[in-house]
C-alpha positions in Angstrom: 87.7 59.7 91.8 85.4 57.9 94.2 85.3 60.3 96.3 85.0 63.7 94.1 82.3 61.9 93.3 81.1 61.8 97.3 81.5 65.1 98.1 79.6 66.1 94.7 76.4 64.4 95.6 73.5 66.7 97.4 71.9 65.4 100.6 69.4 62.6 98.5 72.6 61.6 96.7 74.6 61.3 99.8 71.7 59.0 100.8 71.8 57.3 97.7 75.9 56.6 98.1 75.9 55.6 101.3 73.0 53.1 100.5 74.6 51.9 97.1 77.8 51.6 99.7 76.4 48.9 102.1 75.0 46.7 99.5 78.8 47.0 98.6 79.1 45.3 101.5 76.9 43.4 101.9 77.6 41.5 98.4 81.5 41.4 99.5 80.1 39.9 102.7 78.0 37.3 100.8 80.8 36.1 98.6 83.2 35.6 101.6 79.7 33.3 103.0 79.9 31.1 99.6 84.2 31.2 99.4 84.3 30.2 103.4 80.7 27.9 102.4 83.0 26.3 99.5 85.7 25.5 101.7 84.0 22.9 104.4 82.0 21.2 101.8 85.1 20.5 99.6 87.3 20.3 103.6 83.8 17.8 103.9 83.8 16.1 101.0 87.7 15.2 101.3 87.5 13.2 104.2 
């Protein structure tokens, strides 16, 4: 479904899809960073 939408958009639409794709990956990276940071703080507190 997602790929069908990507195939239907035009040039400017595909640029927007690429930018939103990068935004989604940056959000995933920030969530993973918060999880890692939380685990490090948790381990430090356990010590």
